C-alpha positions as CSV (number, residue, x, y, z in Angstrom):
1,M,0.1,18.0,5.2
2,Q,-2.0,16.9,2.7
3,S,0.6,17.6,-0.1
4,S,3.4,15.7,1.9
5,R,0.9,12.7,2.4
6,Y,0.5,12.9,-1.5
7,L,4.2,12.4,-1.8
8,F,4.4,9.7,0.5
9,C,1.9,7.8,-1.4
10,L,4.0,8.2,-4.6
11,F,7.1,7.0,-2.5
12,G,8.5,4.3,-5.1
13,L,6.4,5.6,-7.6
14,L,8.4,9.0,-8.0
15,F,12.0,8.3,-6.9
16,V,13.9,7.8,-10.0
17,I,15.4,4.1,-10.5
18,H,18.4,3.9,-13.0
19,P,18.6,0.1,-14.4
20,S,21.9,0.7,-15.5
21,I,23.4,1.3,-12.0
22,A,21.0,-0.7,-10.1
23,A,21.7,-4.4,-8.7
24,E,21.1,-7.2,-11.3
25,Q,19.9,-10.6,-10.1
26,G,21.9,-13.4,-11.1
27,D,21.2,-16.9,-11.2
28,V,19.9,-18.4,-7.9
29,S,20.0,-22.2,-7.3
30,I,17.0,-24.0,-5.5
31,N,18.6,-23.8,-2.1
32,Q,19.7,-20.0,-2.3
33,R,18.2,-16.9,-1.0
34,L,18.5,-13.9,-2.7
35,M,19.2,-11.5,0.4
36,I,17.5,-8.0,0.1
37,G,17.6,-6.6,3.6
38,E,20.4,-8.4,5.9
39,F,19.9,-6.6,8.9
40,S,20.7,-9.9,11.2
41,K,24.3,-8.6,9.8
42,A,23.7,-5.0,10.7
43,N,23.8,-4.4,7.1
44,L,22.3,-1.3,5.5
45,T,24.5,-1.3,2.2
46,D,22.2,0.1,-0.3
47,W,19.1,1.2,1.9
48,Q,18.2,4.8,1.1
49,E,16.0,7.0,3.5
50,K,13.0,8.9,1.8
51,E,11.5,11.3,4.3
52,F,8.1,12.8,3.5
53,N,6.4,14.3,7.0
54,G,9.0,13.8,9.9
55,N,11.6,11.2,10.1
56,T,10.7,7.8,11.6
57,D,14.0,6.8,13.3
58,Y,15.3,3.3,11.7
59,K,18.3,1.5,13.3
60,I,19.9,-1.7,14.0
61,I,19.6,-3.0,17.2
62,S,19.9,-6.2,18.8
63,D,16.9,-8.2,19.7
64,V,16.1,-9.9,23.3
65,N,17.5,-13.4,21.6
66,G,20.9,-11.8,20.5
67,T,19.7,-11.1,16.6
68,N,20.1,-8.1,15.0
69,V,17.2,-6.5,13.4
70,L,16.0,-3.4,12.0
71,K,14.0,-1.0,14.4
72,A,11.6,1.6,13.3
73,N,10.1,4.2,15.8
74,S,7.7,6.4,13.9
75,H,6.0,9.1,16.4
76,N,3.6,11.6,13.8
77,S,6.0,10.7,11.4
78,A,6.3,9.0,7.7
79,S,9.7,8.2,6.5
80,G,10.9,4.6,4.6
81,L,13.9,2.9,3.8
82,F,14.5,1.9,-0.1
83,K,16.4,-0.3,-2.1
84,E,16.8,-0.4,-5.8
85,Q,17.3,-3.6,-7.0
86,R,15.9,-5.7,-10.1
87,I,14.4,-9.0,-9.5
88,D,13.3,-11.8,-11.7
89,L,10.0,-13.1,-10.4
90,Q,10.5,-16.0,-13.1
91,K,13.5,-17.2,-10.9
92,T,12.4,-16.2,-7.3
93,P,9.0,-15.1,-7.0
94,Y,9.0,-15.6,-3.1
95,L,9.4,-12.7,-1.0
96,N,10.0,-13.9,2.5
97,W,10.0,-11.7,5.9
98,S,9.6,-11.2,9.7
99,W,8.3,-8.5,11.6
100,K,6.7,-7.6,15.2
101,T,5.1,-5.0,16.8
102,D,3.5,-4.4,20.0
103,K,0.7,-1.9,19.6
104,L,-1.2,-0.9,16.5
105,Y,-3.3,2.2,16.1
106,S,-6.8,3.3,17.0
107,G,-9.7,4.8,15.5
108,L,-8.4,4.9,12.0
109,N,-10.3,4.2,8.8
110,E,-7.2,3.0,6.5
111,R,-9.0,3.4,3.4
112,V,-9.4,7.2,3.3
113,K,-6.5,9.7,3.3
114,S,-6.9,10.6,7.0
115,G,-6.5,7.2,8.1
116,D,-3.7,5.9,6.0
117,D,-0.9,5.0,8.5
118,F,0.1,1.2,9.0
119,V,2.6,-0.1,11.8
120,A,4.2,-2.0,9.2
121,R,4.6,-2.1,5.7
122,I,7.0,-3.6,2.8
123,Y,6.6,-2.3,-0.6
124,I,7.1,-4.3,-4.0
125,V,7.8,-1.2,-6.9
126,I,7.5,-1.6,-10.7
127,D,9.4,1.0,-12.3
128,G,7.4,2.6,-15.2
129,G,10.6,4.5,-16.4
130,M,10.0,7.6,-18.4
131,F,6.1,6.9,-17.9
132,V,6.0,7.6,-14.4
133,W,2.1,6.9,-14.4
134,K,2.9,3.4,-15.4
135,T,4.7,2.9,-12.0
136,K,3.0,0.4,-9.7
137,A,3.4,-0.2,-5.8
138,L,2.0,-3.1,-4.1
139,N,2.0,-2.2,-0.1
140,Y,2.1,-5.6,2.5
141,V,0.9,-4.0,5.6
142,W,-0.1,-5.0,8.9
143,S,-3.7,-3.5,9.3
144,S,-5.3,-2.4,12.4
145,F,-8.9,-3.4,11.1
146,S,-8.8,-5.1,7.9
147,E,-9.3,-8.7,7.1
148,V,-6.3,-10.4,6.1
149,D,-5.6,-11.0,2.2
150,T,-8.0,-8.2,1.2
151,Y,-6.8,-5.6,-0.6
152,W,-8.0,-1.8,-1.9
153,P,-6.4,1.2,-3.6
154,N,-4.2,3.7,-1.6
155,P,-6.6,6.7,-1.2
156,Y,-4.0,8.9,-2.2
157,I,-3.2,7.1,-5.6
158,D,-4.7,4.6,-7.4
159,N,-1.3,3.3,-8.7
160,A,-0.5,1.9,-5.2
161,T,-2.1,-0.9,-3.9
162,M,-2.8,-1.8,-0.1
163,F,-2.8,-5.5,0.7
164,A,-3.4,-6.8,4.4
165,I,-0.9,-9.6,5.3
166,E,-1.8,-9.6,9.1
167,S,-4.6,-7.7,10.9
168,G,-5.7,-7.0,14.6
169,E,-4.2,-7.6,17.7
170,A,-4.0,-11.1,17.9
171,N,-0.3,-11.6,17.3
172,L,1.0,-8.2,19.0
173,G,4.5,-8.9,20.8
174,K,5.2,-12.0,18.5
175,W,7.8,-12.5,15.7
176,L,5.8,-13.5,12.7
177,S,7.2,-14.8,9.5
178,Y,5.8,-14.6,5.9
179,K,6.4,-16.0,2.5
180,R,4.4,-14.2,-0.5
181,N,4.3,-15.2,-4.1
182,V,5.0,-11.8,-5.5
183,S,4.1,-12.9,-9.2
184,E,0.8,-14.5,-8.3
185,D,0.2,-11.4,-5.6
186,L,0.6,-8.9,-8.6
187,K,-1.3,-10.8,-10.9
188,T,-3.9,-10.7,-8.4
189,V,-4.0,-6.9,-8.3
190,L,-3.0,-5.8,-11.7
191,G,-4.8,-8.7,-13.5
192,K,-1.6,-9.1,-15.6
193,D,1.7,-11.2,-15.2
194,I,4.8,-9.1,-14.1
195,R,8.0,-10.2,-14.2
196,Y,10.2,-7.5,-13.1
197,I,10.2,-5.2,-10.0
198,D,12.5,-3.1,-9.3
199,A,12.4,-1.7,-5.8
200,I,11.9,-2.8,-2.5
201,A,10.6,-0.5,0.9
202,V,10.0,-0.7,4.4
203,M,8.1,1.9,6.2
204,T,6.1,2.5,9.5
205,D,4.5,5.6,9.5
206,S,1.9,7.5,11.9
207,D,1.7,11.3,10.3
208,S,-1.9,11.1,9.8
209,S,-2.8,9.7,13.3
210,G,-0.4,11.6,15.1
211,Q,-0.1,8.5,17.1
212,Q,3.0,6.5,17.9
213,A,4.3,2.8,16.6
214,V,7.6,1.0,17.3
215,T,8.1,-2.1,14.8
216,Y,10.9,-4.4,14.2
217,Y,11.9,-6.0,10.5
218,G,13.7,-9.4,10.1
219,D,15.9,-10.3,6.9
220,I,14.2,-9.9,3.9
221,Y,15.1,-12.1,0.9
222,F,13.4,-13.5,-2.2
223,S,13.8,-17.4,-3.0
224,K,12.5,-20.0,-5.8
225,N,10.2,-21.8,-3.6
Protein backbone atom coordinates (compact mmCIF):
# COMPACT_ATOMS: atom_id res chain seq x y z
CA MET A 1 0.00 0.00 0.00
CA GLN A 2 2.68 2.52 0.99
CA SER A 3 4.74 1.99 -2.16
CA SER A 4 1.69 2.50 -4.37
CA ARG A 5 0.74 5.64 -2.44
CA TYR A 6 4.26 6.96 -2.91
CA LEU A 7 3.92 6.44 -6.67
CA PHE A 8 0.56 8.19 -6.51
CA CYS A 9 2.15 11.27 -4.93
CA LEU A 10 4.76 11.27 -7.67
CA PHE A 11 1.98 11.42 -10.30
CA GLY A 12 3.09 14.18 -12.62
CA LEU A 13 6.54 14.12 -11.02
CA LEU A 14 7.65 10.85 -12.59
CA PHE A 15 5.66 10.46 -15.80
CA VAL A 16 7.89 11.33 -18.73
CA ILE A 17 7.04 14.52 -20.58
CA HIS A 18 8.46 14.92 -24.08
CA PRO A 19 8.41 18.61 -25.04
CA SER A 20 9.17 17.75 -28.64
CA ILE A 21 5.84 15.93 -29.03
CA ALA A 22 3.72 17.72 -26.41
CA ALA A 23 1.22 20.28 -27.65
CA GLU A 24 2.69 23.77 -27.84
CA GLN A 25 0.75 26.92 -27.05
CA GLY A 26 0.16 29.49 -29.74
CA ASP A 27 -0.91 33.09 -29.31
CA VAL A 28 -4.18 33.64 -27.48
CA SER A 29 -6.22 36.81 -27.96
CA ILE A 30 -7.74 38.58 -24.98
CA ASN A 31 -11.14 36.93 -25.47
CA GLN A 32 -9.92 33.45 -26.33
CA ARG A 33 -9.63 30.40 -24.15
CA LEU A 34 -6.84 27.87 -24.31
CA MET A 35 -8.91 24.71 -23.86
CA ILE A 36 -7.37 21.87 -21.87
CA GLY A 37 -10.37 19.70 -21.03
CA GLU A 38 -13.35 20.00 -23.38
CA PHE A 39 -15.55 17.62 -21.46
CA SER A 40 -18.69 19.47 -22.59
CA LYS A 41 -17.87 18.23 -26.10
CA ALA A 42 -17.32 14.67 -24.81
CA ASN A 43 -13.69 15.09 -25.83
CA LEU A 44 -10.99 13.17 -23.95
CA THR A 45 -8.42 13.37 -26.74
CA ASP A 46 -4.82 13.36 -25.41
CA TRP A 47 -5.94 12.61 -21.85
CA GLN A 48 -4.18 9.55 -20.44
CA GLU A 49 -5.07 7.54 -17.36
CA LYS A 50 -2.51 6.54 -14.75
CA GLU A 51 -3.52 3.95 -12.17
CA PHE A 52 -1.76 3.81 -8.81
CA ASN A 53 -3.88 1.76 -6.44
CA GLY A 54 -7.11 0.59 -7.97
CA ASN A 55 -9.02 2.32 -10.72
CA THR A 56 -11.12 5.45 -10.30
CA ASP A 57 -13.78 5.26 -12.99
CA TYR A 58 -13.64 8.30 -15.28
CA LYS A 59 -16.27 8.76 -17.98
CA ILE A 60 -18.18 11.47 -19.81
CA ILE A 61 -21.84 11.68 -18.82
CA SER A 62 -24.72 14.07 -19.42
CA ASP A 63 -25.46 16.17 -16.33
CA VAL A 64 -29.01 16.96 -15.19
CA ASN A 65 -29.03 20.15 -17.30
CA GLY A 66 -27.94 18.21 -20.41
CA THR A 67 -24.30 19.35 -20.36
CA ASN A 68 -21.55 16.79 -20.81
CA VAL A 69 -19.20 16.57 -17.81
CA LEU A 70 -16.46 14.27 -16.58
CA LYS A 71 -17.64 11.95 -13.81
CA ALA A 72 -15.08 10.43 -11.41
CA ASN A 73 -16.19 7.54 -9.19
CA SER A 74 -13.58 6.43 -6.66
CA HIS A 75 -14.11 3.54 -4.26
CA ASN A 76 -10.95 2.70 -2.32
CA SER A 77 -8.96 3.60 -5.45
CA ALA A 78 -6.40 6.04 -6.81
CA SER A 79 -6.01 6.80 -10.48
CA GLY A 80 -5.98 10.03 -12.43
CA LEU A 81 -6.21 11.54 -15.89
CA PHE A 82 -3.41 13.73 -17.19
CA LYS A 83 -2.72 15.73 -20.31
CA GLU A 84 0.68 16.89 -21.46
CA GLN A 85 0.55 20.45 -22.74
CA ARG A 86 3.06 23.24 -22.39
CA ILE A 87 1.42 26.42 -21.11
CA ASP A 88 3.06 29.84 -21.22
CA LEU A 89 1.86 31.59 -18.07
CA GLN A 90 2.91 34.96 -19.45
CA LYS A 91 0.27 34.51 -22.15
CA THR A 92 -2.44 32.72 -20.16
CA PRO A 93 -1.85 32.81 -16.39
CA TYR A 94 -5.43 32.02 -15.31
CA LEU A 95 -6.68 28.48 -14.85
CA ASN A 96 -10.47 28.14 -15.05
CA TRP A 97 -12.50 25.09 -14.07
CA SER A 98 -15.62 23.87 -12.31
CA TRP A 99 -16.46 20.84 -10.21
CA LYS A 100 -19.21 19.38 -8.03
CA THR A 101 -19.29 16.71 -5.34
CA ASP A 102 -21.97 15.55 -2.92
CA LYS A 103 -20.00 14.08 -0.02
CA LEU A 104 -16.64 14.58 1.67
CA TYR A 105 -14.44 12.09 3.50
CA SER A 106 -14.71 11.78 7.26
CA GLY A 107 -12.08 11.27 9.93
CA LEU A 108 -9.03 12.21 7.84
CA ASN A 109 -5.89 14.16 8.64
CA GLU A 110 -5.01 15.26 5.11
CA ARG A 111 -1.51 16.35 6.11
CA VAL A 112 -0.28 12.85 6.92
CA LYS A 113 0.15 9.86 4.63
CA SER A 114 -2.82 7.94 5.99
CA GLY A 115 -5.17 10.85 5.21
CA ASP A 116 -3.91 11.99 1.81
CA ASP A 117 -7.24 11.58 -0.03
CA PHE A 118 -9.26 14.29 -1.78
CA VAL A 119 -12.64 14.16 -3.46
CA ALA A 120 -11.37 16.60 -6.10
CA ARG A 121 -7.90 17.59 -7.30
CA ILE A 122 -6.46 19.47 -10.24
CA TYR A 123 -2.70 19.15 -10.71
CA ILE A 124 -0.35 21.68 -12.26
CA VAL A 125 2.96 20.07 -13.25
CA ILE A 126 6.31 21.72 -13.95
CA ASP A 127 8.63 19.26 -15.65
CA GLY A 128 12.19 19.02 -14.35
CA GLY A 129 13.43 17.23 -17.48
CA MET A 130 16.31 14.90 -16.76
CA PHE A 131 16.49 16.35 -13.26
CA VAL A 132 13.45 14.54 -11.86
CA TRP A 133 13.97 16.02 -8.41
CA LYS A 134 13.36 19.47 -9.90
CA THR A 135 9.90 18.53 -11.13
CA LYS A 136 7.18 20.30 -9.13
CA ALA A 137 3.44 19.80 -8.76
CA LEU A 138 0.79 22.14 -7.38
CA ASN A 139 -2.45 20.42 -6.33
CA TYR A 140 -5.62 22.49 -6.14
CA VAL A 141 -7.89 20.43 -3.87
CA TRP A 142 -11.30 20.34 -2.25
CA SER A 143 -10.28 19.74 1.34
CA SER A 144 -12.49 18.02 3.87
CA PHE A 145 -11.06 20.09 6.74
CA SER A 146 -8.28 22.58 5.83
CA GLU A 147 -9.21 26.24 5.41
CA VAL A 148 -9.48 27.78 1.96
CA ASP A 149 -6.22 29.33 0.67
CA THR A 150 -4.05 27.30 3.03
CA TYR A 151 -1.31 25.13 1.56
CA TRP A 152 1.05 22.45 2.82
CA PRO A 153 3.64 19.99 1.48
CA ASN A 154 2.37 16.66 0.31
CA PRO A 155 3.07 14.14 3.11
CA TYR A 156 4.83 11.77 0.71
CA ILE A 157 7.11 14.17 -1.17
CA ASP A 158 8.15 17.80 -0.75
CA ASN A 159 8.03 18.47 -4.52
CA ALA A 160 4.22 18.52 -4.43
CA THR A 161 2.20 21.21 -2.67
CA MET A 162 -1.44 20.87 -1.67
CA PHE A 163 -3.54 24.06 -1.97
CA ALA A 164 -7.07 24.16 -0.56
CA ILE A 165 -9.38 25.90 -3.02
CA GLU A 166 -12.59 24.65 -1.42
CA SER A 167 -13.21 23.29 2.06
CA GLY A 168 -15.95 21.71 4.09
CA GLU A 169 -19.56 20.83 3.39
CA ALA A 170 -21.18 24.23 2.78
CA ASN A 171 -21.10 23.92 -1.02
CA LEU A 172 -21.76 20.21 -1.43
CA GLY A 173 -24.09 19.40 -4.31
CA LYS A 174 -23.41 22.69 -6.11
CA TRP A 175 -21.49 23.40 -9.29
CA LEU A 176 -18.60 25.66 -8.27
CA SER A 177 -16.48 27.65 -10.72
CA TYR A 178 -12.94 28.88 -10.09
CA LYS A 179 -10.37 31.15 -11.67
CA ARG A 180 -6.84 31.02 -10.26
CA ASN A 181 -3.79 32.99 -11.29
CA VAL A 182 -1.43 30.02 -11.51
CA SER A 183 1.60 32.26 -11.95
CA GLU A 184 0.89 34.02 -8.66
CA ASP A 185 0.04 30.80 -6.83
CA LEU A 186 3.26 29.15 -7.96
CA LYS A 187 5.25 32.17 -6.82
CA THR A 188 3.49 32.00 -3.45
CA VAL A 189 4.25 28.32 -2.84
CA LEU A 190 7.64 28.08 -4.59
CA GLY A 191 9.01 31.55 -3.90
CA LYS A 192 10.00 32.21 -7.52
CA ASP A 193 8.56 33.10 -10.90
CA ILE A 194 7.57 30.20 -13.14
CA ARG A 195 6.83 30.87 -16.80
CA TYR A 196 5.95 27.43 -18.16
CA ILE A 197 3.97 24.47 -16.92
CA ASP A 198 3.97 21.17 -18.77
CA ALA A 199 0.90 19.13 -17.81
CA ILE A 200 -2.52 19.25 -16.18
CA ALA A 201 -4.19 16.40 -14.32
CA VAL A 202 -7.46 15.64 -12.54
CA MET A 203 -7.84 13.07 -9.80
CA THR A 204 -10.39 11.81 -7.31
CA ASP A 205 -8.82 9.29 -4.92
CA SER A 206 -9.94 7.34 -1.85
CA ASP A 207 -7.42 4.54 -1.35
CA SER A 208 -5.98 5.84 1.93
CA SER A 209 -9.36 6.22 3.60
CA GLY A 210 -11.08 3.27 1.95
CA GLN A 211 -14.10 5.53 1.45
CA GLN A 212 -15.98 6.51 -1.70
CA ALA A 213 -16.38 9.73 -3.66
CA VAL A 214 -18.25 10.77 -6.78
CA THR A 215 -17.11 14.07 -8.29
CA TYR A 216 -17.98 15.86 -11.52
CA TYR A 217 -15.58 18.07 -13.48
CA GLY A 218 -16.53 20.73 -16.02
CA ASP A 219 -14.37 22.17 -18.78
CA ILE A 220 -10.80 23.23 -17.95
CA TYR A 221 -9.09 26.09 -19.76
CA PHE A 222 -6.49 28.84 -19.44
CA SER A 223 -7.14 32.51 -20.18
CA LYS A 224 -5.37 35.83 -20.29
CA ASN A 225 -7.58 37.37 -17.64
